[in-house]
Structures are given as C-alpha cells and as structure tokens.
C-alpha positions as CSV (number, residue, x, y, z in Angstrom):
1,X,-105.1,114.9,-188.4
2,X,-106.8,111.5,-189.3
3,X,-103.8,109.6,-187.9
4,X,-103.8,111.5,-184.7
5,X,-107.6,111.2,-184.2
6,X,-107.4,107.4,-184.6
7,X,-105.0,107.3,-181.7
8,X,-106.7,109.5,-179.2
9,X,-109.8,109.5,-177.1
10,X,-112.2,112.5,-177.6
11,X,-111.1,115.9,-176.3
12,X,-107.5,114.9,-175.7
13,X,-104.8,117.6,-175.6
14,X,-102.6,117.6,-178.7
15,X,-99.4,119.7,-178.9
16,X,-98.4,120.7,-182.5
17,X,-94.8,121.9,-182.9
18,X,-94.4,123.8,-186.2
19,X,-91.3,124.9,-188.0
20,X,-90.9,127.9,-190.3
21,X,-91.3,126.0,-193.6
22,X,-94.1,124.0,-195.4
23,X,-93.8,121.2,-192.8
24,X,-94.9,123.7,-190.3
25,X,-97.7,124.6,-192.6
26,X,-98.9,121.0,-192.5
27,X,-98.9,121.3,-188.7
28,X,-101.2,124.3,-188.9
29,X,-103.6,122.3,-191.1
30,X,-103.6,119.4,-188.8
31,X,-104.2,121.7,-185.8
32,X,-107.2,123.3,-187.6
33,X,-108.8,120.0,-188.5
34,X,-108.3,118.5,-185.0
35,X,-109.8,121.6,-183.4
36,X,-112.8,121.1,-185.6
37,X,-113.1,117.6,-184.2
38,X,-113.1,119.1,-180.6
39,X,-109.6,118.0,-179.7
40,X,-107.8,120.5,-177.4
41,X,-104.9,121.8,-179.6
42,X,-102.0,123.9,-178.7
43,X,-99.7,125.2,-181.5
44,X,-96.1,126.2,-180.9
45,X,-94.1,127.8,-183.6
46,X,-90.3,128.0,-184.0
47,X,-89.7,131.5,-185.4
48,X,-91.8,134.5,-186.2
49,X,-95.2,134.0,-188.1
50,X,-94.3,137.1,-190.1
51,X,-91.5,135.0,-191.7
52,X,-93.8,132.3,-193.0
53,X,-94.1,132.2,-196.8
54,X,-96.2,130.4,-199.5
55,X,-98.3,127.5,-198.4
56,X,-97.1,127.8,-194.8
57,X,-98.3,131.3,-194.6
58,X,-101.7,130.4,-196.1
59,X,-102.1,127.5,-193.6
60,X,-101.3,129.9,-190.8
61,X,-104.0,132.4,-191.9
62,X,-106.6,129.7,-191.9
63,X,-105.6,128.6,-188.3
64,X,-107.9,130.5,-185.9
65,X,-106.5,129.4,-182.6
66,X,-103.6,130.9,-180.7
67,X,-100.0,130.3,-181.6
68,X,-97.3,130.5,-178.9
69,X,-93.5,130.6,-179.2
70,X,-91.9,127.1,-179.1
71,X,-91.2,126.3,-175.4
72,X,-90.1,122.8,-174.2
73,X,-92.1,123.3,-171.0
74,X,-95.3,123.7,-172.9
75,X,-95.3,120.1,-174.0
76,X,-96.2,118.9,-170.5
77,X,-99.6,117.4,-170.3
78,X,-100.1,116.6,-174.0
79,X,-101.5,113.2,-174.8
80,X,-99.8,113.3,-178.2
81,X,-97.3,115.5,-180.0
82,X,-97.4,116.3,-183.7
83,X,-93.8,116.9,-184.9
84,X,-94.1,119.5,-187.8
85,X,-90.8,121.1,-187.3
86,X,-88.8,119.9,-190.4
87,X,-89.5,117.6,-193.3
88,X,-87.5,115.7,-195.9
89,X,-85.6,118.8,-197.1
90,X,-83.5,119.4,-194.0
91,X,-79.9,119.8,-195.0
92,X,-78.3,121.6,-192.0
93,X,-77.5,120.6,-188.4
94,X,-80.3,121.3,-185.9
95,X,-79.2,123.8,-183.2
96,X,-80.6,126.2,-180.7
97,X,-84.3,126.2,-179.8
98,X,-85.1,123.8,-182.6
99,X,-82.7,121.2,-181.0
100,X,-84.1,122.0,-177.5
101,X,-87.6,121.3,-178.8
102,X,-86.5,118.0,-180.4
103,X,-84.9,116.9,-177.1
104,X,-88.1,117.8,-175.2
105,X,-90.3,115.9,-177.6
106,X,-88.2,112.9,-177.1
107,X,-88.3,113.3,-173.4
108,X,-92.1,113.9,-173.1
109,X,-93.0,110.2,-172.7
110,X,-96.1,110.4,-175.0
111,X,-96.7,109.2,-178.6
112,X,-95.2,111.3,-181.3
113,X,-96.7,111.7,-184.8
114,X,-94.1,113.0,-187.3
115,X,-95.2,114.9,-190.4
116,X,-93.4,113.6,-193.5
117,X,-90.2,112.6,-191.7
118,X,-89.1,112.9,-188.1
119,X,-87.5,116.3,-187.6
120,X,-83.7,116.2,-187.7
121,X,-83.5,113.2,-190.2
122,X,-82.0,113.9,-193.7
123,X,-84.6,112.7,-196.2
124,X,-82.0,111.5,-198.7
125,X,-79.5,109.7,-196.5
126,X,-81.4,108.9,-193.3
127,X,-78.6,110.7,-191.3
128,X,-79.3,112.4,-188.0
129,X,-78.6,116.1,-188.4
130,X,-77.4,116.8,-184.9
131,X,-80.5,115.6,-183.2
132,X,-83.7,113.9,-184.4
133,X,-87.2,113.2,-183.1
134,X,-87.9,109.5,-182.2
135,X,-91.5,109.2,-183.6
136,X,-94.1,106.6,-182.8
137,X,-95.7,107.0,-186.3
138,X,-94.7,108.9,-189.4
139,X,-97.2,110.0,-192.0
140,X,-95.5,110.8,-195.3
141,X,-96.9,111.7,-198.7
142,X,-97.1,110.1,-202.1
143,X,-94.0,107.8,-201.6
144,X,-91.6,106.9,-198.8
145,X,-88.2,108.7,-199.0
146,X,-84.8,107.1,-198.6
147,X,-84.6,108.5,-195.1
148,X,-87.6,106.3,-194.1
149,X,-85.6,103.2,-195.1
150,X,-82.0,103.9,-194.4
151,X,-80.4,103.8,-190.9
152,X,-80.4,105.5,-188.6
153,X,-83.4,107.4,-190.0
154,X,-85.4,104.1,-190.2
155,X,-85.2,103.7,-186.4
156,X,-86.6,107.2,-185.8
157,X,-89.7,106.8,-187.9
158,X,-91.7,104.2,-186.0
159,X,-94.5,102.8,-188.3
160,X,-94.6,104.7,-191.6
161,X,-98.0,105.5,-193.2
162,X,-98.2,106.9,-196.8
163,X,-101.0,109.4,-197.4
164,X,-102.5,110.0,-200.8
165,X,-102.5,113.7,-201.5
166,X,-103.7,113.5,-205.1
167,X,-100.3,113.2,-206.9
168,X,-100.7,110.4,-209.4
169,X,-98.3,107.7,-210.5
170,X,-97.7,109.5,-213.9
171,X,-96.2,112.5,-211.9
172,X,-93.7,110.1,-210.2
173,X,-92.9,108.5,-213.5
174,X,-92.1,111.9,-215.1
175,X,-89.5,112.5,-212.4
176,X,-87.8,109.2,-213.3
177,X,-86.7,108.1,-209.8
178,X,-83.7,105.9,-209.6
179,X,-84.1,104.5,-206.1
180,X,-86.3,101.7,-204.9
181,X,-87.0,99.8,-201.8
182,X,-85.3,96.4,-201.8
183,X,-87.7,93.4,-201.1
184,X,-87.8,89.7,-201.9
185,X,-90.2,90.1,-204.9
186,X,-87.4,91.8,-206.8
187,X,-85.0,88.8,-206.7
188,X,-86.8,85.7,-205.4
189,X,-87.3,84.5,-209.0
190,X,-83.5,84.3,-209.4
191,X,-83.1,81.4,-206.9
192,X,-83.2,77.9,-208.5
193,X,-86.0,75.7,-207.1
194,X,-85.2,71.9,-207.0
195,X,-87.5,69.5,-208.7
196,X,-89.1,66.6,-206.8
197,X,-86.5,64.2,-208.2
198,X,-83.5,66.4,-207.4
199,X,-80.7,65.2,-205.2
200,X,-78.9,67.6,-202.8
201,X,-75.6,67.2,-204.8
202,X,-77.4,68.5,-207.9
203,X,-77.0,71.9,-206.3
204,X,-73.3,71.6,-205.6
205,X,-71.2,70.9,-202.5
206,X,-68.3,72.3,-200.6
207,X,-65.1,70.7,-199.5
208,X,-63.1,72.0,-196.6
209,X,-59.3,71.6,-196.6
210,X,-57.2,70.9,-193.6
C-alpha cells in the first residue's frame, strides 16, 4: 500500500488482482489500506472467497469493500494494478482465467506493482510458469528470493523493494540459507593490486603462436 500510494496522485483508481492463497491475502490488506487513504480501489478475486483459508481468509474478512470475480475487462481505467495473484511458492503452470488475467495485466499499459514476486515466476528458479506478469515494481518481504535475481524472472520484476515485516536476522540465520547474491564485495579482495613501482610484466604476459 505504501509503495502504491507513493506512485499515485490522490483518489486514483487502483485495481487489485488477488489469488486464492496468502499472496491474495496481501492484496486484500493493501486494498483496505489504500481505501482508507481515499484511493478508489477495485478488488478482483480468482476463485471463490469461500475457499480462502488462514491469513488470506482473515484478510478478506477485514476488507469491507466489494469483491468481484476476476475479469480482464475490469482492468480498464485503472491508474495502477496490484498483482497479488501468486507469490514465490508457485510450482505449477498458469492456465485458464489466471493466465488470462496475467495477459490482461501485461496488456493494460499502466504501472504494475507485484506483491512478493510477479505472478507466474517460480521463486526458486526464476522460470516463467507458462505466463508471467511484467511488473514495474516488486515489493518483497524480508529478503530477495532467487527468482528476483535469476533470469528470466529478473526481467519481470522491475525495481525490487524489500519490506521489513518484523522477521529478524536471527530467524534467517536459523534457517541456514545456502544461497546468496553475487556482488563484487565478495571477490574484489582476491584481485592483486600493483604497487606504485610495479611493471606491467610483473603481472605476466601472453605470447601468441602462429
């Protein structure tokens, strides 16, 4: 909600596309908070609200506005779309109405804010699971996932913002993650730096044979 509000003038229309899991629950929370800030919010749900469970069901109960069935045509006129269909746990190809919504989001011609990971991207590999949202911005939680960094997922994320949701570093340490983002700080020290008196041949040379 904060990321969306920073990108929109007051009273803008926001379309929130929710899926049946906890990613959809995040979408209901964002919709509630944006409505409280007087944005015009329309929520679309893929699936039946009766099927929502756990945190997603709780978030739906706190949402006081209308919820319509997901329909690509209803995206027209939105100033921004919040993609809350699927998160990092997606492990199956996207089909049917879910794929139709992803294609409509990509064709809407407005900024897209993805919750956690663009829908259709595998969080572990970055693979496109049939079809995937092309987001302008992705707001993820605690840490980036491999899917934010590996191609082709990286190209679908836009700019990635990491939101603090109260999970401390000690929790991450307990899970003992074995992956990390490669960056120069990890290996720059291994490169030899010549002294002021060094000659170029101190560093070796190459001969090419005919």
